[in-house]
C-alpha positions in Angstrom: -39.6 36.8 -29.2 -36.9 34.8 -27.4 -37.3 32.0 -24.9 -36.3 34.0 -21.9 -38.8 36.8 -22.5 -41.6 34.2 -23.0 -40.5 32.3 -19.8 -40.6 35.5 -17.7 -44.1 36.4 -18.9 -45.4 32.8 -18.7 -43.3 30.8 -16.2 -45.5 27.7 -16.1 -44.3 26.1 -19.4 -40.6 26.6 -18.4 -41.2 25.2 -14.9 -43.1 22.1 -16.4 -40.3 21.6 -18.9 -37.7 21.7 -16.1 -39.7 19.2 -14.0 -40.2 16.9 -17.0 -36.5 16.9 -17.8 -35.5 16.4 -14.2 -37.9 13.4 -13.9 -36.6 12.0 -17.2 -33.0 12.3 -16.0 -33.7 10.6 -12.7 -35.5 7.7 -14.4 -32.6 7.4 -16.9 -30.0 7.5 -14.2 -31.9 4.7 -12.3 -31.9 2.5 -15.4 -28.1 2.9 -16.0 -26.2 -0.3 -15.6 -23.3 0.5 -13.3 -21.4 -2.1 -11.3 -20.1 -1.4 -7.8 -17.0 -3.4 -8.5 -16.2 -3.8 -12.1 -14.7 -7.0 -13.5 -11.0 -6.5 -13.6 -8.3 -9.0 -14.3 -5.1 -8.0 -12.6 -2.0 -9.4 -14.4 -0.6 -11.9 -11.9 2.2 -14.3 -12.4 2.9 -17.3 -10.1 6.4 -18.7 -9.7 6.7 -22.1 -8.1 10.2 -23.5 -7.1 10.8 -26.8 -5.4 13.9 -28.0 -3.6 12.9 -31.3 -1.8 14.4 -31.8 1.6 15.4 -28.1 2.1 14.3 -26.3 5.3 12.4 -23.0 5.1 15.4 -20.8 6.3 17.6 -22.4 3.7 14.9 -21.8 1.0 14.6 -18.2 2.1 18.3 -17.5 1.8 19.1 -19.6 -1.3 15.9 -19.4 -3.4 13.3 -16.9 -2.4 15.5 -13.8 -2.1 17.1 -14.5 -5.5 13.6 -14.9 -7.1 12.3 -11.8 -5.4 15.3 -9.7 -6.4 15.1 -10.7 -10.0 11.3 -10.1 -10.2 11.6 -6.7 -8.5 13.7 -5.5 -11.3 10.8 -5.9 -13.8 8.9 -2.7 -14.6 5.3 -2.1 -13.4 5.5 -4.5 -10.5 2.8 -3.7 -7.9 3.2 -6.4 -5.2 5.4 -9.5 -4.6 4.1 -12.2 -2.2 6.2 -15.2 -1.2 5.2 -18.3 0.7 7.8 -20.7 1.9 7.1 -24.2 3.2 9.2 -27.4 3.5 10.8 -27.9 0.1 8.7 -25.3 -1.8 8.7 -21.6 -2.6 5.6 -20.0 -4.1 6.0 -16.4 -5.3 3.1 -14.4 -6.8 3.8 -11.2 -8.6 1.0 -8.7 -9.2 1.6 -6.1 -11.9 -0.1 -2.8 -12.6 -3.1 -2.8 -15.0 -1.0 -1.4 -17.8 1.2 -4.5 -18.0 0.2 -7.1 -20.5 0.0 -10.6 -19.0 1.9 -12.3 -21.8 4.7 -9.7 -21.5 4.7 -10.1 -17.7 5.1 -13.9 -18.1 8.0 -13.4 -20.6 9.7 -11.1 -18.2 9.2 -13.4 -15.2 10.7 -16.4 -17.0 14.0 -14.7 -17.7 
C-alpha cells in the first residue's frame, strides 16, 4: 500500500503531518538570523593633494581633472567624488565589490 492510497482513505494523518511541517517551517524561518543590511566593506581609496595658496578654480583645472582622468582609467571604478577647497583637493574613488582593496590602492598610486 502506498502513501497516496493511505492518505485518500484516511486524510487526517496526512493533514496533521502537513500542519506540523508548516508550523515547524514557520518557527524555523522566524529563528533564522538574517540582517536587513549586511556588513559590506566597499573598496574605497582616498587621494589627498595639497597645493598651498592655490585657488579652487586653479586646483580644478590643474590638479583635480588630472587626478580624475587618471583614476577613471582604472577598471571596476564605481564612483569618483572630488572636493576642492583652498589649497586642497580630496578625491574618493569607490570600486565595485569585485575589486581587491590592496589592488585598488596599487592602481590608484600609479
